[in-house]
Backbone as numpy.savetxt, mean C-alpha at the origin, in Angstrom:
# Nx Ny Nz CAx CAy CAz Cx Cy Cz
19.69 9.32 -20.01 19.23 8.32 -20.45 18.17 8.57 -21.04
17.48 6.89 -22.56 17.49 7.60 -23.32 15.88 5.65 -22.85
14.16 6.54 -22.44 13.71 5.85 -22.11 12.49 6.27 -23.65
11.98 4.30 -23.62 10.46 5.19 -24.73 9.40 5.22 -23.42
8.73 5.44 -24.26 7.08 6.13 -23.58 6.23 5.44 -24.85
5.19 4.01 -23.81 3.99 3.94 -24.86 3.27 3.60 -23.40
1.57 3.63 -24.42 0.82 3.89 -23.32 0.65 4.65 -21.71
1.37 5.87 -21.68 1.29 6.20 -20.59 1.98 6.18 -19.89
3.51 5.23 -19.90 4.51 4.56 -19.80 5.89 4.78 -19.78
6.73 4.64 -19.06 7.76 4.70 -20.03 9.01 3.53 -19.39
9.69 3.59 -20.47 10.69 2.15 -20.37 11.77 3.04 -20.10
12.96 2.73 -18.80 14.16 2.56 -18.23 15.14 1.52 -17.80
16.05 1.37 -18.23 17.28 0.77 -18.54 17.96 0.86 -16.73
18.29 -0.13 -15.64 18.60 0.63 -14.37 20.24 -0.59 -14.15
20.86 -0.32 -13.43 21.15 -1.53 -12.90 21.63 -0.68 -11.31
21.06 -2.79 -10.47 21.15 -2.84 -9.00 22.52 -3.85 -8.94
22.85 -3.62 -7.63 23.93 -4.69 -6.84 23.10 -6.10 -7.33
23.70 -7.18 -7.71 23.04 -8.68 -7.84 22.34 -8.82 -6.06
23.60 -8.27 -5.42 22.43 -8.64 -3.18 20.33 -7.41 -3.52
20.93 -6.70 -3.53 20.12 -5.81 -3.90 18.74 -6.61 -5.34
19.11 -6.88 -6.45 18.84 -7.68 -6.99 17.15 -8.55 -6.76
18.46 -9.71 -5.74 17.60 -11.24 -5.22 16.80 -9.97 -4.27
17.54 -9.15 -3.21 16.09 -8.79 -2.04 14.42 -8.36 -2.95
15.00 -7.91 -4.23 14.09 -7.45 -4.21 12.95 -8.05 -5.37
13.23 -9.10 -5.87 12.51 -10.42 -6.28 11.71 -10.96 -4.91
12.49 -11.27 -4.37 11.93 -12.45 -2.99 10.76 -11.17 -3.17
10.93 -10.32 -2.80 9.86 -8.66 -1.78 7.86 -9.04 -2.42
8.99 -9.04 -3.88 7.97 -8.96 -4.98 6.99 -10.13 -5.04
7.64 -10.87 -5.13 7.21 -13.10 -5.00 6.11 -12.65 -4.04
6.34 -12.42 -2.16 5.90 -12.51 -1.47 4.56 -11.14 -1.89
4.59 -9.84 -2.32 3.56 -9.28 -2.64 2.45 -10.21 -4.07
3.20 -11.12 -4.36 2.66 -11.43 -6.22 2.67 -10.62 -6.84
3.55 -9.85 -6.38 4.05 -8.86 -8.02 5.15 -9.16 -8.53
4.55 -8.58 -9.90 6.48 -8.43 -11.31 6.90 -7.48 -9.82
8.74 -8.30 -9.91 9.33 -7.00 -10.42 8.54 -5.34 -10.66
8.76 -5.38 -11.83 8.85 -3.69 -12.26 6.78 -3.53 -11.23
5.72 -3.95 -11.15 4.88 -4.08 -10.11 5.36 -3.06 -8.97
6.19 -4.09 -8.12 7.27 -3.88 -6.97 7.49 -2.21 -6.92
8.61 -2.56 -7.72 8.96 -0.86 -7.47 8.00 0.59 -8.13
7.34 -0.33 -8.45 7.16 1.11 -9.30 5.17 1.02 -7.95
5.58 0.03 -7.43 4.43 0.82 -6.00 5.31 0.73 -5.45
6.17 0.87 -5.25 7.44 1.24 -4.46 7.15 3.26 -4.22
7.83 3.70 -5.14 7.98 4.51 -5.47 6.97 5.49 -5.79
5.76 4.68 -6.14 4.18 5.38 -6.13 4.57 6.16 -4.79
3.88 5.00 -3.53 4.33 5.67 -2.33 5.51 5.74 -1.91
6.33 6.21 -1.59 7.57 6.52 -1.75 7.29 8.83 -2.12
7.41 8.48 -2.70 7.18 10.50 -3.57 5.72 10.93 -3.03
4.83 10.26 -3.36 3.80 9.96 -2.68 3.06 10.51 -3.84
3.37 10.09 -4.86 2.65 10.61 -6.00 0.94 10.57 -6.53
0.40 10.09 -5.80 -1.07 9.69 -6.12 -2.53 10.61 -4.76
-1.24 11.43 -4.02 -1.54 12.22 -2.85 -2.55 12.70 -2.48
-2.71 10.76 -1.69 -3.86 10.15 -1.14 -3.77 10.89 -0.35
-5.44 11.39 -0.05 -5.51 12.70 1.21 -6.52 11.93 1.76
-6.14 12.18 3.07 -7.08 10.66 3.84 -9.24 12.00 4.33
-10.88 11.27 3.72 -11.68 12.33 3.26 -12.23 12.00 5.20
-12.56 13.90 5.92 -13.20 14.29 6.70 -12.74 12.40 7.86
-13.47 11.48 7.49 -14.12 10.68 8.10 -12.78 9.63 8.49
-12.22 9.13 7.47 -10.78 8.99 7.59 -9.49 9.48 9.55
-9.75 10.73 8.49 -8.82 12.05 9.61 -9.44 11.66 11.43
-11.47 12.06 10.67 -11.46 11.51 13.16 -11.61 10.71 13.14
-11.13 9.02 12.31 -11.12 8.03 13.05 -9.35 7.52 13.46
-8.84 8.93 12.76 -7.43 8.23 13.06 -7.03 9.38 14.23
-7.88 10.46 13.98 -7.47 11.30 15.29 -7.99 9.91 16.62
-9.11 9.85 16.67 -9.91 9.35 18.02 -8.62 7.56 17.61
-8.55 6.92 17.37 -7.00 6.28 16.87 -5.83 6.43 18.18
-5.41 7.74 17.77 -4.64 8.49 18.30 -4.11 8.52 19.37
-5.74 9.38 20.23 -6.39 9.74 21.85 -6.58 8.45 21.89
-6.57 7.27 21.48 -6.67 5.66 22.40 -8.33 6.02 22.98
-9.28 6.65 22.07 -11.08 6.41 23.05 -11.15 5.55 21.43
-11.08 5.02 21.89 -11.51 3.68 20.85 -12.38 2.60 21.72
-13.71 2.64 21.01 -14.65 2.06 21.36 -15.02 0.24 20.95
-15.60 -0.14 22.69 -15.27 -2.00 22.23 -15.51 -1.68 21.76
-16.32 -3.31 21.38 -16.81 -4.34 20.71 -17.09 -5.49 21.34
-18.29 -5.65 21.76 -18.52 -7.45 23.61 -19.41 -8.34 21.79
-18.09 -9.00 21.62 -18.20 -9.90 20.84 -20.15 -10.33 21.08
-19.76 -10.89 21.91 -20.91 -11.85 22.21 -22.45 -11.36 21.86
-22.64 -9.47 22.33 -23.83 -8.23 21.72 -23.48 -8.79 20.20
-22.72 -8.72 19.11 -22.00 -8.55 17.67 -23.53 -9.84 17.23
-22.35 -11.37 18.21 -23.14 -12.65 17.79 -24.23 -12.33 18.01
-24.88 -11.71 18.32 -26.56 -12.54 18.50 -26.96 -11.21 17.04
-26.53 -9.85 17.83 -27.22 -8.80 16.29 -26.94 -8.96 15.19
-26.57 -9.65 14.44 -25.71 -10.16 13.59 -26.62 -12.12 13.26
-27.47 -12.22 14.39 -28.17 -13.98 14.25 -29.59 -13.24 13.82
-29.48 -12.31 14.66 -30.72 -11.37 14.35 -31.06 -11.05 13.21
-30.19 -10.75 12.59 -29.61 -10.52 10.84 -31.01 -11.15 9.75
């Protein structure tokens, strides 16, 4: 497959089924993305290209959520606190 590379990105041509193209276009439009950006984002996430590793605080929050050990927020006290600011 021939590719053209500019600005760190390569142009490539693909062939997809027409019904799949319609689904891709609809999904991209719903996310306010171009088809190219939608597919690139989908592939980056699928292949974990950016290797986003959660930091310690995020990992601790994820573990807390798994244990269902979350603190509940007293909304009335929060509103009073917010007014005091």
